[in-house]
GUVOKOL-991535 format. One line per 10 residues: number of its first residue (from 1); their letters; for each residue x, y, z of N, C-alpha, C, O. Coordinates in steps of 0.02 Angstrom, whole numbers, plus 50000, padded with zeros to 5 digits. Example, Ala and Ser with C-alpha at 12.3 -4.5 7.8 and 13.67 -1.06 7.14 Angstrom:
<atoms>
1 = as = 50660,49716,50390,50615,49775,50390,50660,49835,50390,50712,49834,50423 ~ 50642,49888,50354,50684,49947,50357,50645,50002,50394,50670,50057,50402 $
</atoms>
This chain:
<atoms>
1 = msvvteqqev = 49562,48914,50925,49511,48875,50889,49544,48822,50846,49593,48836,50812 ~ 49518,48760,50848,49549,48705,50811,49536,48711,50737,49488,48745,50715 ~ 49579,48678,50698,49570,48678,50625,49504,48647,50607,49470,48669,50560 ~ 49485,48594,50644,49421,48560,50629,49363,48609,50637,49319,48611,50594 ~ 49365,48648,50690,49312,48697,50702,49313,48751,50648,49260,48771,50623 ~ 49373,48775,50630,49379,48825,50577,49352,48798,50511,49317,48833,50475 ~ 49368,48736,50496,49343,48706,50434,49267,48704,50434,49235,48718,50384 ~ 49238,48686,50491,49165,48682,50495,49134,48751,50486,49081,48758,50455 ~ 49165,48802,50514,49140,48870,50506,49139,48891,50432,49091,48920,50408 ~ 49193,48874,50396,49197,48891,50325,49144,48852,50286,49112,48879,50241 $
11 = ldeiraadkl = 49136,48788,50302,49085,48748,50268,49016,48778,50280,48975,48781,50233 ~ 49003,48799,50341,48938,48830,50356,48928,48894,50316,48873,48907,50291 ~ 48981,48935,50310,48977,48997,50272,48962,48983,50199,48919,49016,50169 ~ 48996,48934,50170,48986,48917,50099,48916,48891,50087,48883,48910,50039 ~ 48894,48847,50130,48827,48818,50122,48773,48871,50128,48722,48867,50094 ~ 48783,48920,50172,48731,48971,50184,48730,49025,50131,48678,49057,50120 ~ 48786,49036,50097,48790,49092,50049,48760,49073,49982,48772,49019,49956 ~ 48719,49118,49955,48692,49108,49888,48738,49138,49835,48742,49114,49779 ~ 48773,49192,49854,48814,49228,49806,48884,49238,49837,48890,49258,49894 ~ 48936,49222,49798,49004,49226,49824,49049,49263,49775,49035,49267,49715 $
21 = fltthenpdg = 49104,49289,49802,49154,49327,49764,49222,49298,49783,49241,49301,49842 ~ 49257,49270,49735,49321,49236,49748,49380,49278,49723,49376,49307,49669 ~ 49433,49280,49761,49493,49315,49738,49555,49285,49771,49549,49241,49814 ~ 49613,49309,49750,49676,49284,49776,49726,49341,49779,49707,49399,49772 ~ 49790,49325,49789,49840,49378,49797,49864,49404,49729,49854,49372,49678 ~ 49896,49463,49731,49925,49492,49670,49981,49448,49644,50009,49408,49682 ~ 49998,49456,49581,50049,49413,49549,50037,49340,49566,50081,49307,49593 ~ 49979,49314,49550,49960,49247,49572,50005,49193,49544,50024,49194,49485 ~ 50022,49145,49587,50062,49087,49568,50016,49028,49554,49955,49036,49551 ~ 50046,48970,49546,50006,48911,49529,49956,48892,49583,49900,48872,49567 $
31 = dalgslramq = 49975,48897,49646,49929,48880,49700,49870,48929,49702,49813,48909,49712 ~ 49886,48993,49694,49833,49044,49694,49783,49032,49638,49723,49032,49649 ~ 49809,49022,49577,49765,49013,49519,49728,48947,49522,49668,48944,49507 ~ 49763,48894,49540,49731,48829,49544,49677,48826,49597,49624,48797,49586 ~ 49690,48856,49655,49641,48857,49709,49581,48899,49691,49524,48882,49706 ~ 49594,48955,49657,49540,49000,49635,49493,48964,49586,49433,48963,49596 ~ 49522,48934,49535,49482,48898,49486,49446,48838,49518,49388,48825,49503 ~ 49481,48802,49561,49451,48744,49593,49391,48763,49636,49339,48730,49633 ~ 49397,48817,49674,49341,48838,49716,49282,48859,49673,49224,48846,49691 ~ 49295,48892,49617,49241,48912,49572,49205,48850,49546,49143,48849,49543 $
41 = lileqlgkds = 49241,48799,49526,49210,48737,49501,49170,48702,49555,49117,48674,49541 ~ 49195,48704,49617,49158,48674,49673,49091,48709,49683,49039,48678,49690 ~ 49094,48776,49683,49033,48815,49695,48983,48807,49638,48923,48808,49650 ~ 49008,48801,49577,48964,48789,49520,48925,48723,49529,48866,48720,49514 ~ 48960,48672,49554,48926,48608,49567,48872,48616,49620,48821,48581,49618 ~ 48883,48660,49667,48834,48671,49721,48778,48717,49700,48732,48729,49739 ~ 48780,48743,49638,48728,48786,49613,48731,48857,49639,48681,48893,49639 ~ 48791,48878,49661,48799,48946,49689,48811,48997,49634,48838,48981,49581 ~ 48791,49058,49647,48807,49115,49603,48875,49141,49626,48880,49180,49673 ~ 48928,49118,49592,48996,49134,49613,49034,49167,49556,49026,49148,49498 $
51 = vmfmardefp = 49075,49218,49572,49117,49251,49523,49189,49253,49548,49201,49255,49609 ~ 49236,49254,49502,49307,49261,49518,49330,49331,49499,49305,49360,49450 ~ 49377,49358,49537,49404,49424,49521,49480,49423,49523,49510,49394,49569 ~ 49511,49454,49473,49582,49472,49475,49590,49540,49442,49552,49558,49397 ~ 49638,49578,49465,49648,49645,49438,49668,49640,49364,49700,49592,49342 ~ 49649,49691,49326,49662,49692,49254,49736,49684,49237,49753,49652,49188 ~ 49780,49714,49279,49851,49712,49262,49884,49645,49276,49945,49637,49266 ~ 49846,49596,49300,49874,49528,49309,49877,49490,49242,49908,49437,49237 ~ 49844,49518,49191,49841,49484,49127,49885,49518,49075,49892,49579,49077 ~ 49915,49480,49030,49908,49407,49024,49945,49371,49081,49994,49396,49108 $
61 = lpreyghmpf = 49920,49313,49098,49952,49272,49149,50018,49246,49122,50029,49243,49062 ~ 50064,49226,49167,50126,49194,49144,50111,49136,49097,50061,49101,49104 ~ 50156,49126,49049,50145,49076,48996,50126,49008,49023,50082,48975,48995 ~ 50157,48986,49078,50144,48919,49103,50073,48909,49129,50050,48852,49136 ~ 50039,48964,49142,49969,48959,49165,49919,48979,49111,49859,48984,49124 ~ 49944,48990,49051,49901,49012,48996,49849,48961,48976,49798,48978,48946 ~ 49861,48897,48992,49813,48845,48975,49753,48843,49022,49703,48810,49008 ~ 49758,48879,49079,49704,48877,49128,49647,48923,49106,49659,48978,49082 ~ 49585,48900,49113,49528,48939,49088,49508,48996,49135,49477,48983,49187 ~ 49525,49056,49118,49506,49114,49158,49471,49168,49116,49473,49227,49133 $
71 = ddvlleppad = 49441,49147,49061,49405,49195,49019,49346,49226,49056,49324,49281,49038 ~ 49320,49192,49106,49261,49215,49141,49277,49255,49204,49232,49273,49242 ~ 49341,49270,49216,49359,49307,49276,49339,49380,49269,49344,49408,49214 ~ 49317,49411,49323,49299,49481,49323,49361,49524,49333,49405,49507,49372 ~ 49364,49580,49297,49419,49627,49303,49397,49690,49341,49438,49732,49358 ~ 49333,49695,49354,49304,49750,49393,49256,49720,49445,49229,49666,49435 ~ 49246,49755,49501,49201,49727,49552,49129,49725,49527,49107,49770,49491 ~ 49091,49674,49547,49021,49671,49527,48981,49723,49567,49000,49742,49622 ~ 48926,49745,49538,48885,49796,49570,48855,49772,49636,48840,49812,49680 ~ 48847,49706,49642,48816,49679,49703,48867,49649,49752,48852,49603,49789 $
81 = lkdrlvvfld = 48928,49677,49752,48981,49650,49795,48959,49645,49868,48974,49596,49902 ~ 48923,49695,49892,48903,49696,49963,48857,49638,49980,48849,49621,50039 ~ 48827,49608,49930,48781,49552,49942,48817,49484,49937,48786,49432,49948 ~ 48881,49485,49922,48918,49423,49911,48965,49407,49969,48994,49452,50000 ~ 48972,49344,49984,49023,49321,50031,49090,49323,49995,49098,49292,49942 ~ 49138,49360,50022,49204,49367,49991,49250,49312,50017,49258,49305,50078 ~ 49279,49274,49972,49323,49219,49991,49393,49233,49963,49403,49235,49902 ~ 49441,49243,50007,49511,49251,49988,49544,49182,49990,49535,49144,50037 ~ 49583,49167,49938,49618,49103,49933,49693,49115,49926,49715,49153,49882 ~ 49732,49082,49969,49805,49084,49964,49832,49155,49974,49882,49173,49944 $
91 = cgnmdrmpve = 49801,49194,50016,49821,49264,50026,49838,49274,50100,49795,49270,50143 ~ 49902,49286,50114,49926,49291,50183,49903,49353,50220,49896,49352,50281 ~ 49893,49407,50183,49868,49468,50214,49836,49512,50161,49846,49503,50101 ~ 49797,49560,50184,49759,49603,50138,49804,49643,50092,49784,49662,50037 ~ 49865,49658,50115,49910,49697,50074,49931,49661,50010,49955,49692,49963 ~ 49922,49595,50009,49940,49556,49949,49885,49558,49896,49893,49529,49842 ~ 49830,49592,49910,49779,49606,49859,49762,49680,49866,49710,49698,49894 ~ 49806,49723,49841,49800,49795,49852,49746,49827,49809,49760,49868,49765 ~ 49684,49808,49821,49627,49835,49784,49583,49871,49835,49556,49840,49881 ~ 49575,49935,49826,49543,49976,49876,49470,49956,49888,49447,49959,49945 $
101 = flrssdariv = 49434,49936,49836,49364,49921,49846,49353,49862,49894,49302,49858,49927 ~ 49403,49817,49899,49397,49762,49946,49410,49785,50018,49382,49757,50065 ~ 49453,49834,50025,49467,49860,50092,49407,49898,50120,49392,49895,50180 ~ 49373,49934,50077,49318,49976,50099,49251,49940,50099,49201,49968,50122 ~ 49250,49879,50074,49187,49842,50070,49163,49820,50140,49204,49806,50184 ~ 49098,49818,50148,49069,49792,50210,49053,49718,50205,49022,49690,50249 ~ 49074,49687,50150,49058,49617,50139,49092,49572,50191,49144,49590,50219 ~ 49062,49516,50205,49090,49467,50251,49147,49430,50216,49140,49410,50158 ~ 49203,49420,50251,49263,49390,50220,49279,49322,50250,49282,49315,50311 ~ 49289,49273,50207,49316,49208,50226,49387,49204,50199,49399,49218,50140 $
111 = nidhhhdntr = 49434,49184,50241,49505,49183,50226,49529,49110,50228,49531,49080,50282 ~ 49547,49082,50170,49570,49013,50166,49642,49013,50142,49657,49037,50087 ~ 49688,48986,50182,49759,48994,50167,49801,48943,50204,49778,48912,50252 ~ 49864,48936,50183,49911,48892,50219,49976,48927,50238,50021,48894,50263 ~ 49982,48992,50228,50042,49028,50248,50046,49033,50324,49998,49053,50357 ~ 50103,49015,50352,50108,49014,50425,50105,49083,50455,50092,49090,50515 ~ 50118,49135,50414,50116,49204,50440,50052,49240,50422,50050,49302,50423 ~ 50000,49203,50405,49936,49234,50387,49912,49278,50444,49915,49259,50502 ~ 49887,49337,50427,49866,49386,50478,49794,49374,50501,49769,49412,50543 ~ 49761,49324,50475,49693,49305,50496,49647,49366,50491,49614,49385,50540 $
121 = fghvnlvvae = 49645,49395,50433,49609,49456,50420,49535,49447,50406,49498,49496,50400 ~ 49512,49385,50401,49442,49372,50384,49396,49373,50444,49419,49370,50501 ~ 49331,49377,50430,49282,49366,50484,49284,49293,50505,49272,49277,50563 ~ 49298,49250,50456,49308,49178,50469,49374,49159,50436,49386,49177,50378 ~ 49416,49123,50472,49483,49106,50447,49494,49031,50451,49484,49000,50503 ~ 49516,49003,50395,49537,48933,50393,49610,48933,50369,49623,48934,50309 ~ 49655,48933,50417,49727,48937,50402,49759,48873,50427,49761,48860,50487 ~ 49783,48832,50380,49813,48767,50397,49886,48768,50376,49903,48751,50320 ~ 49929,48789,50422,49999,48800,50406,50035,48736,50386,50083,48738,50348 ~ 50011,48679,50410,50044,48616,50394,50023,48588,50326,50051,48538,50303 $
131 = asstaeivya = 49974,48619,50294,49953,48596,50227,50006,48613,50176,50039,48665,50181 ~ 50013,48571,50126,50064,48582,50074,50048,48643,50032,50093,48674,50004 ~ 49984,48659,50027,49961,48711,49981,49891,48731,50002,49858,48695,50040 ~ 49869,48788,49978,49799,48807,49989,49753,48757,49953,49699,48743,49977 ~ 49776,48731,49897,49736,48682,49860,49721,48620,49902,49668,48591,49895 ~ 49767,48601,49946,49754,48543,49989,49695,48557,50036,49655,48513,50050 ~ 49689,48619,50058,49633,48639,50101,49568,48640,50061,49517,48617,50084 ~ 49572,48668,50001,49513,48670,49957,49490,48600,49940,49430,48586,49937 ~ 49537,48554,49929,49520,48485,49914,49483,48454,49973,49433,48418,49963 ~ 49506,48467,50033,49471,48441,50093,49401,48469,50098,49355,48433,50118 $
141 = lareleveit = 49392,48532,50081,49325,48562,50082,49280,48529,50029,49222,48516,50042 ~ 49309,48516,49971,49271,48483,49918,49246,48415,49940,49189,48396,49926 ~ 49288,48379,49975,49268,48312,50000,49212,48318,50050,49165,48279,50049 ~ 49217,48367,50095,49165,48377,50145,49099,48400,50114,49045,48383,50138 ~ 49103,48439,50060,49044,48463,50025,49015,48411,49977,48962,48421,49947 ~ 49050,48354,49971,49027,48297,49933,49016,48314,49859,48968,48289,49828 ~ 49060,48356,49832,49056,48369,49760,49097,48317,49723,49140,48284,49752 ~ 49083,48309,49659,49121,48262,49618,49188,48292,49600,49192,48350,49579 ~ 49241,48253,49608,49307,48276,49587,49313,48262,49512,49341,48212,49492 ~ 49287,48308,49473,49288,48301,49401,49360,48312,49375,49403,48335,49412 $
151 = rplaealyva = 49370,48295,49313,49438,48304,49285,49459,48378,49285,49516,48392,49305 ~ 49417,48426,49265,49438,48497,49268,49455,48519,49339,49503,48556,49350 ~ 49415,48497,49387,49429,48514,49457,49495,48482,49480,49536,48515,49512 ~ 49505,48419,49462,49567,48385,49481,49628,48418,49450,49680,48425,49483 ~ 49622,48440,49387,49678,48472,49353,49696,48539,49386,49755,48554,49394 ~ 49646,48578,49405,49659,48641,49439,49695,48630,49505,49743,48664,49522 ~ 49671,48581,49543,49702,48565,49607,49773,48538,49598,49818,48554,49638 ~ 49784,48498,49546,49850,48469,49534,49901,48522,49515,49958,48520,49539 ~ 49881,48570,49473,49926,48625,49456,49948,48661,49519,50007,48677,49528 ~ 49901,48675,49564,49917,48709,49626,49963,48668,49669,50012,48694,49697 $
161 = lvtdtgkfmf = 49949,48604,49675,49988,48560,49718,50059,48551,49692,50107,48556,49731 ~ 50067,48538,49627,50133,48523,49600,50178,48585,49601,50238,48579,49610 ~ 50149,48644,49591,50190,48705,49590,50210,48726,49660,50267,48748,49670 ~ 50165,48720,49708,50181,48744,49776,50227,48696,49813,50258,48716,49862 ~ 50230,48634,49792,50277,48587,49823,50342,48583,49784,50386,48542,49800 ~ 50350,48625,49732,50410,48622,49692,50419,48555,49658,50472,48524,49662 ~ 50365,48531,49626,50365,48465,49594,50379,48410,49646,50415,48362,49633 ~ 50350,48420,49706,50355,48372,49761,50426,48366,49788,50448,48313,49808 ~ 50462,48423,49788,50531,48423,49812,50540,48465,49875,50589,48456,49911 ~ 50494,48512,49890,50503,48557,49947,50484,48521,50011,50454,48467,50011 $
171 = enttpaahrm = 50502,48552,50068,50490,48521,50133,50416,48516,50150,50397,48479,50195 ~ 50373,48553,50114,50301,48548,50127,50269,48489,50091,50207,48482,50092 ~ 50309,48447,50059,50283,48387,50026,50272,48333,50079,50320,48302,50103 ~ 50211,48322,50097,50192,48277,50151,50160,48213,50123,50144,48210,50064 ~ 50152,48162,50165,50113,48104,50142,50043,48123,50118,50018,48094,50070 ~ 50012,48172,50151,49945,48194,50130,49947,48224,50060,49900,48214,50022 ~ 50001,48259,50043,50007,48287,49976,50011,48233,49923,49981,48238,49870 ~ 50049,48180,49938,50055,48125,49890,49989,48086,49884,49971,48064,49830 ~ 49954,48078,49940,49889,48044,49937,49840,48085,49895,49801,48058,49856 ~ 49842,48151,49904,49799,48194,49864,49816,48188,49790,49772,48183,49748 $
181 = aaelikagvq = 49881,48189,49774,49902,48183,49704,49876,48117,49675,49853,48116,49618 ~ 49880,48064,49713,49857,47999,49689,49782,48001,49673,49760,47974,49622 ~ 49743,48033,49716,49671,48039,49704,49655,48082,49643,49609,48067,49605 ~ 49694,48134,49633,49684,48178,49575,49701,48141,49510,49668,48150,49459 ~ 49754,48101,49512,49771,48061,49453,49716,48010,49439,49699,47998,49381 ~ 49689,47981,49491,49634,47934,49483,49573,47969,49452,49534,47937,49416 ~ 49566,48034,49465,49509,48072,49438,49521,48095,49366,49476,48125,49336 ~ 49579,48081,49338,49590,48096,49268,49650,48140,49252,49664,48152,49193 ~ 49685,48165,49302,49744,48206,49289,49798,48164,49254,49811,48107,49274 ~ 49829,48193,49203,49885,48162,49170,49948,48201,49188,49960,48255,49160 $
191 = pqvihrqlye = 49988,48176,49235,50046,48215,49260,50092,48239,49205,50119,48294,49208 ~ 50103,48197,49154,50149,48216,49101,50123,48275,49061,50162,48317,49038 ~ 50057,48280,49053,50027,48335,49016,50034,48400,49057,50053,48452,49030 ~ 50019,48396,49122,50026,48455,49165,50099,48477,49168,50113,48537,49167 ~ 50145,48430,49171,50216,48448,49173,50237,48485,49110,50272,48535,49114 ~ 50214,48462,49052,50232,48496,48989,50202,48566,48988,50236,48614,48967 ~ 50141,48574,49012,50109,48639,49012,50146,48688,49057,50151,48748,49042 ~ 50170,48663,49113,50201,48707,49163,50275,48719,49151,50300,48774,49163 ~ 50311,48668,49127,50384,48672,49129,50419,48661,49062,50480,48667,49059 ~ 50383,48646,49009,50415,48635,48945,50386,48682,48892,50341,48721,48906 $
201 = glpfsriqll = 50413,48677,48831,50390,48721,48777,50406,48794,48791,50366,48838,48776 ~ 50465,48806,48819,50483,48875,48838,50498,48917,48776,50530,48894,48729 ~ 50475,48979,48776,50492,49024,48720,50566,49040,48722,50597,49042,48775 ~ 50596,49052,48664,50667,49067,48660,50686,49129,48701,50741,49133,48727 ~ 50639,49176,48707,50653,49236,48746,50669,49219,48818,50709,49253,48850 ~ 50637,49167,48844,50650,49147,48913,50721,49120,48921,50754,49132,48972 ~ 50744,49083,48872,50812,49056,48874,50863,49113,48870,50914,49112,48904 ~ 50849,49162,48827,50894,49219,48821,50897,49258,48887,50951,49281,48907 ~ 50840,49266,48919,50839,49302,48983,50877,49263,49036,50913,49292,49076 ~ 50868,49197,49037,50904,49155,49085,50979,49162,49074,51017,49166,49122 $
211 = aralakvqrf = 51001,49164,49011,51073,49171,48997,51100,49236,49026,51155,49237,49054 ~ 51061,49290,49021,51083,49354,49049,51086,49350,49125,51131,49378,49156 ~ 51038,49315,49155,51038,49308,49228,51097,49267,49252,51129,49285,49301 ~ 51112,49212,49217,51168,49169,49237,51235,49205,49230,51282,49191,49268 ~ 51239,49251,49182,51302,49288,49172,51316,49337,49229,51372,49363,49235 ~ 51266,49351,49271,51273,49401,49324,51273,49371,49394,51268,49408,49443 ~ 51277,49305,49399,51272,49274,49465,51329,49295,49510,51388,49297,49490 ~ 51311,49313,49572,51360,49330,49623,51348,49289,49685,51291,49270,49700 ~ 51402,49274,49722,51395,49237,49784,51425,49279,49841,51478,49311,49833 ~ 51391,49279,49897,51412,49319,49954,51418,49276,50017,51383,49226,50025 $
221 = dggaltlthl = 51463,49296,50060,51470,49265,50126,51481,49190,50121,51446,49150,50152 ~ 51531,49172,50081,51549,49102,50074,51497,49061,50036,51495,49000,50042 ~ 51455,49095,49998,51404,49060,49960,51337,49056,49995,51290,49028,49967 ~ 51332,49082,50056,51268,49079,50092,51213,49112,50051,51156,49087,50050 ~ 51229,49167,50017,51181,49201,49974,51206,49198,49902,51260,49223,49886 ~ 51166,49167,49859,51181,49166,49787,51128,49208,49752,51068,49195,49759 ~ 51151,49258,49715,51105,49310,49690,51120,49329,49618,51178,49330,49597 ~ 51068,49345,49582,51077,49376,49517,51023,49430,49509,50976,49433,49548 ~ 51032,49471,49457,50983,49525,49447,50971,49536,49373,51013,49520,49331 ~ 50913,49563,49358,50894,49579,49289,50869,49650,49286,50832,49673,49329 $
231 = trddfalsda = 50891,49686,49234,50869,49755,49224,50814,49757,49171,50800,49707,49138 ~ 50783,49814,49163,50734,49822,49111,50766,49812,49042,50734,49787,48996 ~ 50829,49832,49035,50865,49822,48972,50873,49747,48956,50869,49727,48898 ~ 50884,49707,49008,50890,49635,48998,50826,49607,48968,50828,49565,48922 ~ 50770,49629,48993,50706,49606,48966,50698,49630,48894,50677,49591,48850 ~ 50714,49693,48881,50705,49720,48813,50750,49685,48763,50728,49668,48708 ~ 50814,49675,48781,50861,49644,48735,50847,49570,48724,50868,49541,48673 ~ 50812,49539,48770,50793,49469,48762,50724,49461,48730,50701,49406,48716 ~ 50692,49518,48717,50623,49518,48692,50578,49477,48738,50536,49438,48716 ~ 50590,49487,48804,50555,49448,48855,50507,49492,48894,50515,49553,48897 $
241 = desdsegivd = 50457,49460,48925,50414,49497,48971,50427,49473,49042,50467,49428,49053 ~ 50394,49504,49089,50409,49489,49160,50398,49416,49178,50434,49389,49219 ~ 50348,49385,49147,50335,49315,49163,50391,49269,49142,50396,49213,49167 ~ 50434,49291,49096,50490,49250,49073,50544,49241,49127,50589,49200,49119 ~ 50540,49279,49181,50588,49271,49235,50569,49215,49283,50606,49198,49329 ~ 50510,49186,49272,50486,49131,49315,50536,49074,49314,50557,49051,49261 ~ 50555,49051,49373,50599,48993,49379,50673,49008,49380,50712,48964,49396 ~ 50693,49069,49364,50764,49085,49363,50795,49078,49433,50851,49054,49439 ~ 50759,49099,49484,50787,49095,49551,50803,49024,49571,50847,49012,49612 ~ 50767,48975,49543,50780,48905,49560,50847,48881,49535,50875,48834,49562 $
251 = hmrqvegtlv = 50873,48913,49483,50941,48896,49460,50992,48919,49513,51042,48885,49523 ~ 50980,48974,49546,51024,48997,49599,51022,48947,49657,51072,48933,49690 ~ 50962,48921,49669,50951,48875,49725,50991,48810,49717,51008,48778,49767 ~ 51006,48792,49655,51040,48729,49642,51115,48731,49653,51148,48680,49651 ~ 51143,48791,49664,51215,48798,49671,51238,48770,49738,51209,48785,49790 ~ 51289,48729,49736,51315,48696,49796,51333,48748,49850,51365,48799,49836 ~ 51312,48734,49911,51328,48776,49968,51280,48835,49979,51286,48870,50029 ~ 51234,48845,49932,51187,48902,49939,51137,48889,49994,51107,48835,49998 ~ 51128,48938,50038,51076,48935,50089,51015,48975,50068,50958,48954,50080 ~ 51027,49032,50035,50973,49073,50010,50988,49093,49938,51042,49119,49923 $
261 = aclvrelvsa = 50941,49081,49893,50947,49102,49823,50903,49163,49812,50850,49169,49843 ~ 50925,49207,49769,50889,49270,49759,50892,49293,49687,50944,49291,49655 ~ 50835,49316,49663,50831,49352,49599,50802,49420,49613,50747,49426,49641 ~ 50839,49472,49593,50814,49541,49597,50803,49564,49525,50849,49565,49485 ~ 50742,49581,49509,50728,49603,49440,50690,49670,49441,50644,49681,49480 ~ 50711,49713,49396,50675,49776,49387,50608,49762,49355,50603,49722,49309 ~ 50556,49794,49380,50490,49786,49352,50485,49825,49286,50497,49885,49284 ~ 50467,49790,49234,50462,49821,49168,50409,49875,49169,50416,49927,49136 ~ 50355,49862,49205,50297,49907,49205,50300,49961,49258,50254,50002,49263 ~ 50352,49962,49299,50355,50011,49354,50427,50035,49362,50467,50002,49395 $
271 = dgrrkvslra = 50442,50092,49334,50509,50119,49335,50533,50129,49407,50499,50161,49447 ~ 50592,50103,49422,50622,50113,49488,50604,50062,49540,50631,50064,49595 ~ 50558,50017,49524,50539,49966,49573,50567,49898,49554,50576,49884,49495 ~ 50580,49858,49605,50611,49793,49594,50571,49739,49630,50545,49749,49685 ~ 50566,49681,49599,50537,49622,49629,50593,49577,49652,50639,49562,49613 ~ 50590,49555,49714,50642,49513,49743,50612,49445,49760,50564,49441,49799 ~ 50639,49392,49731,50616,49324,49744,50669,49288,49784,50728,49289,49766 ~ 50648,49254,49837,50694,49221,49883,50677,49147,49889,50618,49128,49891 ~ 50728,49104,49891,50719,49033,49902,50770,49010,49954,50829,49027,49948 ~ 50748,48971,50002,50793,48944,50053,50806,48870,50040,50761,48835,50018 $
281 = tddrvdvsri = 50865,48848,50054,50882,48777,50046,50899,48745,50112,50913,48685,50115 ~ 50897,48784,50166,50921,48761,50231,50869,48781,50284,50843,48837,50283 ~ 50854,48736,50329,50803,48749,50381,50823,48806,50427,50781,48832,50464 ~ 50887,48825,50427,50908,48878,50472,50883,48947,50451,50881,48993,50491 ~ 50864,48954,50388,50842,49019,50363,50769,49016,50341,50750,48973,50302 ~ 50730,49062,50368,50659,49070,50350,50654,49133,50307,50656,49188,50334 ~ 50648,49125,50242,50649,49183,50198,50584,49224,50203,50583,49282,50184 ~ 50531,49194,50229,50469,49234,50238,50480,49287,50291,50450,49341,50286 ~ 50522,49274,50341,50537,49325,50391,50572,49384,50359,50558,49442,50376 ~ 50617,49370,50312,50653,49424,50278,50604,49463,50234,50604,49525,50234 $
291 = arkfgggghr = 50563,49427,50197,50516,49461,50152,50467,49506,50190,50451,49560,50167 ~ 50445,49483,50248,50397,49523,50287,50427,49590,50309,50391,49639,50314 ~ 50492,49591,50321,50525,49653,50342,50525,49705,50285,50534,49765,50297 ~ 50516,49681,50223,50513,49725,50165,50441,49736,50142,50429,49767,50090 ~ 50392,49711,50181,50322,49719,50163,50295,49663,50119,50239,49669,50094 ~ 50333,49609,50111,50310,49553,50070,50289,49495,50114,50265,49504,50170 ~ 50297,49434,50088,50277,49375,50126,50290,49312,50087,50322,49314,50034 ~ 50265,49257,50113,50274,49193,50079,50283,49136,50128,50255,49137,50183 ~ 50322,49087,50109,50335,49027,50149,50406,49029,50177,50446,49072,50159 ~ 50420,48981,50220,50488,48975,50247,50539,48966,50191,50594,48994,50194 $
301 = qaagfttdte = 50522,48928,50140,50570,48912,50087,50562,48954,50024,50606,48954,49981 ~ 50507,48990,50018,50495,49029,49957,50455,49091,49975,50399,49086,50001 ~ 50483,49150,49961,50450,49212,49980,50473,49267,49933,50518,49257,49891 ~ 50443,49326,49939,50462,49381,49896,50433,49447,49919,50391,49450,49964 ~ 50457,49500,49888,50433,49567,49903,50450,49614,49846,50491,49597,49803 ~ 50419,49672,49846,50432,49724,49797,50459,49785,49833,50435,49802,49887 ~ 50508,49819,49803,50540,49875,49836,50565,49926,49785,50576,49909,49727 ~ 50572,49987,49808,50605,50038,49766,50676,50053,49790,50707,50102,49768 ~ 50701,50011,49836,50770,50018,49861,50820,50000,49807,50808,49954,49768 ~ 50875,50036,49804,50927,50023,49754,50957,49953,49764,50959,49927,49820 $
311 = lhkvverlrs = 50982,49925,49709,51006,49855,49710,51059,49844,49763,51054,49796,49802 ~ 51110,49886,49766,51165,49873,49813,51141,49876,49886,51168,49841,49929 ~ 51090,49917,49899,51063,49920,49967,51021,49858,49983,51020,49834,50039 ~ 50985,49834,49932,50948,49772,49941,50995,49714,49958,50982,49675,50004 ~ 51050,49710,49921,51099,49657,49933,51128,49663,50004,51134,49612,50039 ~ 51146,49722,50025,51172,49732,50092,51123,49710,50145,51142,49676,50193 ~ 51060,49728,50136,51009,49710,50185,50997,49635,50186,50988,49605,50239 ~ 50996,49604,50127,50986,49532,50124,51043,49495,50159,51032,49447,50196 ~ 51105,49516,50147,51162,49485,50180,51156,49490,50255,51171,49443,50292 ~ 51134,49547,50279,51127,49558,50350,51072,49514,50379,51080,49484,50432 $
321 = evgaql = 51015,49511,50344,50958,49472,50369,50973,49397,50369,50954,49362,50415 ~ 51006,49374,50316,51024,49302,50314,51074,49287,50370,51066,49238,50405 ~ 51124,49330,50377,51174,49319,50429,51144,49318,50499,51167,49281,50542 ~ 51093,49358,50510,51062,49363,50576,51026,49298,50595,51015,49284,50654 ~ 51007,49258,50545,50972,49196,50559,51019,49136,50566,50997,49082,50586 ~ 51081,49146,50550,51129,49090,50553,51166,49087,50619,51207,49043,50630 $
</atoms>
């Protein structure tokens, strides 16, 4: 089925639905949050009864997204869920939203995403792998639905776009992404303000945590894998929370000769479990393939997974998986 046909199916579903339920993946990033908020604003303009849902343990959101308005998000399922069209945004597979009530629901599911490994789990699927972000797909839907690109809508879309393209530096930065950015700026987005909200004004705890991460950097296999790790003690001694680790892996990515950058961090809230963030700098390595083998997912250049495997075994497996792709 062509993307055009898929888009029309989703448009038909949205137009026909009176009540909708919007959600995204666990540990939501900028594209997930921006697309979620943007779709809510679109549906509000259309006069729809729409609600957003995220699990209670997702809050507080990482500091860089604290400026985004999510006071109205639901932390529990609505009583009338079965009457609502469920719309997943930026979610590659159902396992990335591990909420049992959504698995057992008989509600109709629309799946809107840009991950190339999306499992197409919806009754209707709009998966555009060549899109820079899910927000780019949502923006196209907004244009087709003829809603006004208000400043709040433009800002939500811009946050999603700028974060998922790595500030327009990743390989998914296309001419379409830049044209979209130009239209959002025309609608009132101030790039310098969004940049400050996302990337500046860092708490001192984040700098302390970064210092601990940089002190532990290791390189393997001639620098093909550049890796660091953080323990629960590192977070405690830095007076940092889990969101303060955001962006640390990108420092690994900047090291000359690195093909894959990695941050392994112990989860503060889950004893014995680790979150692994991967970034690729070379087209020869698809880190989403590696993440999927651990039950995670993502993009070719940015992916991740959660595991209870010990650190040294994670490192061994990563070295093997990276080597297998070279």
